[in-house]
C-alpha positions as CSV (number, residue, x, y, z in Angstrom):
1,M,-26.3,-18.4,18.8
2,I,-29.0,-17.5,16.3
3,P,-31.1,-20.4,15.1
4,G,-30.3,-21.3,11.5
5,V,-26.8,-19.6,11.6
6,W,-23.7,-21.7,11.9
7,V,-20.1,-20.5,11.8
8,I,-18.3,-23.0,9.5
9,A,-14.8,-21.5,9.2
10,V,-12.7,-18.8,10.7
11,Q,-9.4,-17.9,8.8
12,S,-6.8,-15.3,9.6
13,N,-4.2,-14.4,6.9
14,R,-2.4,-11.4,5.4
15,I,-3.3,-9.7,2.2
16,A,-1.2,-6.8,0.9
17,G,0.5,-6.7,4.3
18,S,-2.6,-6.2,6.4
19,A,-4.3,-8.5,8.8
20,L,-7.5,-9.9,7.4
21,L,-10.0,-12.0,9.2
22,R,-12.6,-14.0,7.3
23,W,-15.7,-15.8,8.6
24,A,-17.7,-18.1,6.5
25,V,-21.2,-18.3,7.9
26,T,-24.2,-20.4,6.8
27,V,-27.5,-18.6,6.9
28,G,-30.3,-21.0,5.9
29,N,-28.9,-22.8,2.9
30,R,-26.5,-19.9,1.8
31,E,-22.9,-19.4,2.8
32,V,-22.0,-15.8,3.4
33,V,-18.3,-14.7,3.7
34,L,-17.7,-11.7,6.0
35,A,-14.3,-9.9,6.2
36,A,-12.8,-7.5,8.6
37,D,-9.8,-5.6,7.3
38,N,-7.2,-3.5,9.0
39,L,-8.8,-0.2,9.9
40,N,-5.4,1.6,10.1
41,P,-3.5,0.7,7.0
42,T,0.3,1.0,7.1
43,V,2.1,3.1,4.5
44,L,5.9,3.0,3.9
45,V,7.3,6.2,2.4
46,I,10.5,5.7,0.5
47,E,11.8,9.2,-0.2
48,D,15.3,10.6,0.0
49,D,14.2,14.2,0.6
50,Q,13.6,14.2,4.4
51,A,11.4,17.3,4.3
52,I,9.0,15.7,1.8
53,S,9.1,12.4,3.6
54,D,8.3,14.2,6.9
55,I,5.3,16.1,5.3
56,V,3.9,12.9,3.7
57,T,4.2,10.8,6.8
58,R,2.8,13.5,9.1
59,V,-0.2,14.1,6.8
60,L,-0.9,10.4,6.4
61,S,-0.6,9.9,10.2
62,N,-3.1,12.7,10.7
63,E,-5.4,10.8,8.4
64,G,-5.2,7.7,10.5
65,F,-2.5,5.7,8.7
66,K,0.4,4.1,10.4
67,T,3.6,5.3,8.7
68,H,7.2,4.3,8.3
69,A,9.9,6.1,6.3
70,A,13.1,5.0,4.5
71,Y,15.5,7.3,2.7
72,D,16.8,5.2,-0.2
73,G,15.8,2.1,-2.1
74,A,17.9,-0.3,-0.2
75,Q,16.6,0.9,3.2
76,G,13.1,0.8,1.6
77,L,13.4,-2.9,0.8
78,D,14.6,-3.7,4.3
79,A,11.8,-1.6,5.8
80,Y,9.3,-3.4,3.6
81,Q,10.4,-6.8,5.0
82,M,10.2,-5.5,8.5
83,T,6.8,-3.7,8.3
84,L,4.9,-5.4,5.5
85,P,3.0,-2.2,4.7
86,D,-0.4,-2.1,3.0
87,L,1.0,0.5,0.5
88,I,4.3,2.0,-0.5
89,I,4.9,5.6,-1.7
90,L,8.1,5.5,-3.8
91,D,10.4,8.2,-5.1
92,V,12.5,7.5,-8.2
93,K,15.6,9.7,-7.9
94,M,17.3,8.4,-4.8
95,P,20.9,7.5,-3.7
96,V,22.1,3.9,-3.3
97,M,19.2,2.3,-5.2
98,D,16.8,4.4,-7.3
99,G,13.0,3.8,-7.4
100,W,13.0,2.0,-10.7
101,E,15.3,-0.7,-9.3
102,T,13.5,-0.7,-6.0
103,L,10.2,-1.4,-7.7
104,T,11.7,-4.0,-9.9
105,R,13.1,-5.9,-6.9
106,L,9.9,-5.5,-4.9
107,R,7.8,-6.9,-7.7
108,R,9.9,-10.1,-7.7
109,T,8.3,-11.1,-4.4
110,S,5.4,-8.8,-3.7
111,E,2.2,-7.3,-5.1
112,V,2.0,-4.6,-2.4
113,P,0.4,-1.5,-4.0
114,V,2.9,1.2,-5.0
115,I,2.4,4.9,-5.8
116,M,5.3,6.5,-7.5
117,L,5.9,10.1,-6.2
118,T,8.5,11.8,-8.3
119,V,9.7,14.8,-10.2
120,Y,9.9,12.8,-13.4
121,S,6.9,14.0,-15.4
122,A,7.7,12.8,-19.0
123,K,5.1,10.4,-20.5
124,Q,7.8,7.8,-21.0
125,D,8.7,7.9,-17.2
126,I,5.0,7.6,-16.2
127,I,4.7,4.6,-18.6
128,K,7.9,3.1,-17.3
129,G,6.6,3.3,-13.7
130,L,3.3,1.7,-14.5
131,E,4.9,-1.0,-16.7
132,L,7.3,-1.9,-13.9
133,G,4.3,-2.5,-11.6
134,A,3.4,0.8,-10.0
135,D,-0.4,1.1,-9.2
136,D,-0.4,4.9,-9.6
137,Y,2.0,7.8,-10.4
138,L,2.0,11.3,-8.9
139,V,4.3,14.0,-10.1
140,K,5.9,16.6,-7.8
141,P,5.0,19.2,-6.9
142,F,1.7,17.6,-5.7
143,G,-1.3,18.5,-3.7
144,I,-1.7,16.9,-0.3
145,R,-5.4,16.2,-0.8
146,E,-4.7,14.6,-4.1
147,L,-2.1,12.3,-2.5
148,I,-4.5,11.3,0.2
149,A,-7.3,10.7,-2.4
150,R,-4.9,8.5,-4.5
151,V,-3.7,6.5,-1.4
152,N,-7.3,5.8,-0.4
153,A,-8.3,4.9,-4.0
154,V,-5.4,2.5,-4.4
155,L,-6.1,0.9,-1.1
156,R,-9.8,0.6,-1.9
157,R,-9.0,-1.2,-5.2
158,T,-6.5,-3.5,-3.7
159,T,-8.2,-4.6,-0.5
160,L,-11.7,-5.4,-1.7
161,V,-12.7,-8.8,-0.5
162,M,-15.7,-10.6,-1.9
């Protein structure tokens, strides 16, 4: 133990689906909060085109992310409940339940970050996605490096702890 330093609280909870440990430490007369977040975030890819889903999950896995896949909105909502991912990549045009309805239902209970990944490129579609609660919107065809950069940017914005 370092003189003048006391650990006054240790808390474990989940933020955006990831484990987060917080320590409140007193140094002299100041309290300092330290946080250790999940180093391998989990991404759920909800995409009905298996080829695109496989590419996205493989690329993200190679970048160090844990990945899960679902092939329609209903499967995606179930997979969300089972995996509690740090981020969701969501297609719009899918069977059973489309991405608009999936996002609407997801936002009733969760603030997990969502990136829409879709062929719908009209301004009104982009606006609709963002207004329904998406954190970002990427139009197909897309660049893999751009997708990775957007995933990292959204996670950086949504997991900051101060």
